[in-house]
C-alpha positions in Angstrom: 26.6 -12.0 -4.5 22.6 -13.2 -4.4 21.3 -13.3 -0.7 18.4 -14.6 0.8 15.2 -12.9 1.2 12.2 -12.8 3.9 8.7 -14.3 2.9 6.5 -11.1 3.4 8.7 -8.0 3.0 11.7 -9.0 1.1 13.8 -8.0 3.2 17.4 -9.2 2.5 19.2 -11.5 4.8 22.4 -12.0 4.5 23.8 -15.9 5.5 26.6 -15.5 8.0 30.6 -14.6 6.8 28.4 -13.8 3.2 29.2 -9.6 2.5 32.4 -9.2 4.4 33.1 -5.4 4.8 29.8 -4.5 2.9 27.0 -5.4 4.9 26.0 -1.3 5.1 25.5 -0.9 1.1 24.7 -4.4 0.5 21.9 -5.5 3.3 21.2 -3.5 6.0 21.5 0.5 4.1 18.9 -1.3 1.8 17.0 -2.8 4.2 16.8 0.3 6.4 15.0 2.0 3.4 12.5 -0.2 3.1 11.6 -0.6 7.0 11.5 3.2 6.3 9.2 3.2 3.8 6.5 0.4 5.6 6.5 3.1 8.5 6.4 6.2 7.0 6.6 6.1 3.3 4.4 7.8 0.6 3.6 6.8 -2.9 1.4 8.4 -5.6 0.2 7.2 -8.0 -2.0 9.1 -10.8 -4.7 7.0 -12.2 -7.0 8.8 -15.1 -8.8 5.7 -17.5 -9.5 2.3 -16.9 -6.3 0.8 -16.3 -4.5 -2.0 -14.1 -1.5 -1.3 -11.8 0.5 -3.9 -10.3 2.0 -2.7 -7.5 6.3 -2.3 -8.0 7.7 -4.6 -5.1 11.3 -5.3 -3.8 13.5 -7.4 -5.4 13.4 -11.2 -5.1 17.1 -11.3 -6.5 18.1 -10.7 -2.7 20.5 -7.9 -4.8 19.8 -4.0 -3.3 18.2 -1.5 -5.7 18.0 1.7 -5.4 14.6 2.7 -5.7 12.2 2.1 -2.5 9.2 -0.4 -5.1 5.3 1.3 -4.3 4.8 -2.0 -1.7 6.3 -1.4 0.5 5.3 2.3 1.4 2.3 3.0 4.2 0.6 5.3 2.0 -0.5 4.8 -1.5 -2.0 7.8 -2.9 -4.3 7.9 -5.3 -5.0 11.4 -7.9 -6.3 12.0 -11.1 -9.5 12.7 -12.6 -10.5 8.9 -13.6 -12.9 8.4 -16.8 -12.7 4.3 -16.6 -12.3 2.2 -13.5 -9.2 0.9 -12.3 -7.8 -1.9 -10.4 -4.1 -1.8 -8.4 -3.3 -5.5 -7.8 -0.7 -5.9 -4.1 1.3 -8.9 -4.2 3.5 -8.4 -0.6 1.5 -8.9 2.1 1.1 -5.9 5.1 -0.9 -3.2 6.2 -1.1 -0.4 3.9 -3.4 3.2 4.1 -5.0 4.5 1.0 -6.2 7.7 0.0 -8.4 8.2 -3.2 -8.1 11.8 -3.9 -9.2 11.1 -7.8 -12.7 12.3 -8.9 -14.9 11.9 -11.9 -17.7 8.9 -11.7 -15.1 5.6 -12.0 -13.7 3.6 -9.1 -10.6 2.5 -7.4 -10.8 -1.3 -7.0 -8.0 -3.2 -4.5 -7.8 -6.9 -5.3 -4.9 -9.3 -5.4 -2.4 -10.4 -8.4 -3.2 -13.4 -8.4 -5.6 -15.9 -7.4 -9.4 -15.4 -6.6 -9.2 -13.5 -3.5 -11.3 -10.9 -1.8 -11.0 -7.4 -3.8 -12.2 -4.1 -2.1 -13.3 -0.6 -3.1 -11.0 2.9 -2.1 -13.7 5.0 -0.6 -13.4 8.6 -2.5 -12.0 11.3 -0.2 -11.2 8.9 2.8 -8.0 7.0 4.0 -8.4 3.5 4.9 -6.5 0.7 6.1 -6.6 -2.7 4.4 -4.9 -5.4 5.2 -3.3 -8.0 2.3 -2.9 -11.1 3.8 -1.2 -12.8 0.1 -5.0 -13.6 -0.5 -7.9 -11.1 0.6 -7.6 -7.8 0.7 -10.1 -7.0 3.8 -10.2 -2.9 5.5 -9.4 -3.2 9.1 -10.5 -1.2 12.0 -14.0 -0.3 10.2 -17.0 0.3 12.1 -19.4 -2.9 12.4 -21.5 -3.5 9.0 -25.4 -1.4 9.9 -24.0 0.6 12.3 -25.0 4.1 12.9 -22.7 7.0 12.2 -23.6 10.8 13.8 -22.6 13.7 11.1 -25.1 15.9 12.9 -23.8 18.9 13.1 -25.2 22.6 14.8 -26.4 24.4 11.8 -26.0 28.2 13.7 -22.7 29.3 14.8 -22.2 29.9 17.7 -24.3 27.0 18.7 -26.8 27.5 21.8 -26.2 26.7 24.8 
């Protein structure tokens, strides 16, 4: 039977009296898989050329599937040698950690799948936390614009006292 789903993360929300004898396999187990992915799951996407990638999402049918979609994971990791810029499209609102391990001179852009909301870049070699609110992509907990970052280090070892 098709069940309703939650608004943001497409978790199955069984109706009262539904799924008699099948709550575990038809609702709870799939939901726990998605919750586990949201809290600590990792997906890796390999990029090589100019491309647009629409992140996979949980089923909106209210019927359990056996795979964890890319957009349900806490960490989305990009790898590969890029020869062209990539656009990664998000559809599910929420927090994500993005780790851009790509090499090459091209960029990775994080964008809403629909509409004209704010897009942001995935800085190479760094993990950044972002939030997608259904319209705009934004960084979370980044330093204030114009703030200084002290990257000075001792040039001798051990540093003199």
